[in-house]
VMD Tcl script that draws the C-alpha trace (Angstrom):
set ca {
  {113.53 24.04 25.24}
  {115.03 20.55 24.94}
  {118.24 21.94 26.46}
  {116.29 23.35 29.47}
  {114.43 20.05 29.97}
  {117.68 18.09 29.82}
  {119.35 20.50 32.28}
  {116.36 20.25 34.68}
  {116.43 16.44 34.52}
  {120.16 16.35 35.28}
  {119.76 18.80 38.14}
  {116.91 16.77 39.63}
  {118.88 13.52 39.28}
  {121.95 15.07 40.95}
  {119.84 16.39 43.84}
  {118.20 12.99 44.37}
  {121.56 11.21 44.36}
  {122.97 13.70 46.83}
  {120.01 13.35 49.18}
  {119.95 9.56 49.01}
  {123.67 9.45 49.84}
  {123.13 11.64 52.88}
  {120.28 9.44 54.09}
  {122.30 6.24 53.73}
  {125.27 7.78 55.50}
  {123.14 8.99 58.40}
  {121.81 5.49 59.08}
  {125.22 3.80 59.00}
  {126.68 2.89 62.37}
  {129.54 0.59 63.22}
  {129.02 -1.99 65.94}
  {132.38 -2.95 67.36}
  {133.29 -6.27 68.97}
  {134.71 -6.66 72.46}
  {136.58 -9.77 73.62}
  {135.52 -11.47 76.86}
  {138.92 -10.72 78.43}
  {138.58 -7.03 77.55}
  {135.03 -6.89 78.93}
  {136.19 -8.56 82.13}
  {138.91 -5.89 82.50}
  {136.48 -3.04 81.67}
  {133.98 -4.29 84.27}
  {136.54 -3.55 87.00}
  {137.04 0.07 85.93}
  {135.29 3.04 87.58}
  {132.95 3.59 84.60}
  {132.11 0.07 83.35}
  {129.96 -0.51 80.27}
  {126.26 -1.29 80.49}
  {125.89 -5.01 79.74}
  {122.64 -6.22 78.20}
  {121.75 -9.91 78.09}
  {119.08 -10.29 75.40}
  {118.36 -13.96 76.10}
  {115.12 -15.20 77.66}
  {114.46 -14.90 81.39}
  {115.02 -18.66 81.82}
  {118.39 -18.50 80.06}
  {119.35 -15.47 82.16}
  {118.31 -17.27 85.37}
  {120.48 -20.27 84.51}
  {123.63 -18.15 84.29}
  {124.69 -14.64 83.32}
  {127.48 -12.11 83.35}
  {127.59 -10.23 86.66}
  {125.78 -6.88 86.46}
  {124.11 -7.73 83.13}
  {120.58 -6.42 82.63}
  {118.12 -8.93 81.22}
  {116.25 -7.25 78.38}
  {115.14 -10.05 76.05}
  {115.49 -9.04 72.40}
  {111.74 -9.31 71.80}
  {111.02 -6.93 74.72}
  {113.87 -4.48 74.18}
  {112.03 -1.83 72.18}
  {109.40 -1.27 74.85}
  {111.98 -1.41 77.68}
  {114.60 1.01 76.34}
  {113.97 3.33 79.28}
  {115.52 0.70 81.58}
  {118.95 1.18 79.99}
  {121.00 3.41 82.30}
  {123.12 6.29 81.06}
  {122.78 8.16 77.81}
  {122.55 7.05 74.21}
  {126.31 7.54 73.94}
  {127.10 5.29 76.94}
  {129.09 2.16 76.16}
  {126.70 -0.79 75.83}
  {127.80 -4.41 75.42}
  {125.16 -6.79 74.06}
  {125.21 -10.59 74.20}
  {122.95 -13.60 73.76}
  {123.73 -17.31 73.50}
  {125.49 -17.27 70.14}
  {124.87 -13.95 68.34}
  {121.61 -13.93 66.37}
  {119.41 -12.22 68.97}
  {122.21 -9.82 69.87}
  {122.41 -8.63 66.23}
  {118.67 -7.97 66.25}
  {118.99 -6.00 69.50}
  {122.07 -4.08 68.32}
  {120.34 -3.04 65.11}
  {117.35 -1.82 67.13}
  {119.62 0.18 69.43}
  {121.32 1.82 66.43}
  {117.91 2.60 64.94}
  {116.91 4.25 68.23}
  {120.02 6.45 68.28}
  {122.46 4.58 70.54}
  {125.99 5.20 69.33}
  {128.45 3.17 71.41}
  {127.35 -0.44 71.03}
  {129.67 -3.42 71.28}
  {128.99 -7.04 70.44}
  {130.50 -9.54 72.90}
  {132.78 -11.83 70.91}
  {131.60 -15.42 71.39}
  {128.57 -14.23 73.39}
  {127.51 -16.35 76.39}
  {129.30 -19.42 75.03}
  {132.55 -17.47 74.66}
  {132.21 -15.94 78.11}
  {131.77 -19.42 79.64}
  {134.86 -20.72 77.84}
  {136.87 -17.81 79.26}
  {135.47 -18.32 82.78}
  {136.24 -22.06 82.71}
  {139.81 -21.44 81.53}
  {140.41 -19.10 84.51}
  {139.52 -21.85 87.01}
  {141.47 -24.75 85.49}
}
mol new
graphics top color blue
foreach p $ca { graphics top sphere $p radius 0.5 }
foreach p [lrange $ca 0 end-1] q [lrange $ca 1 end] { graphics top cylinder $p $q radius 0.2 }
display resetview
């Protein structure tokens, strides 16, 4: 009887470990980074990425990347239907410096989006690149 109880406990523990590993793996998604120069090049291609600016409306109005959608990070969840394409479409997310973009990217992953890229340097990095092109 002790042998059967021990066997049942081991079997249960193994099953729980297996299931918890599958759950953790299913939720893991890699968010890649894209450089401003690469994004600039990709924007000129026939199938450019969707660009989402998660800053406030005022920040967006004061300057933005051409063709970027303004979906502030605190409104994103209820405005997901405004994102064109499918959940596997390439999406580049940026904010001023990175914090709000991480929040938005994590939400997108949670909602099943699979091709998300973080703009390296965000708006500040984009501005540095743009200024260097005109000097």
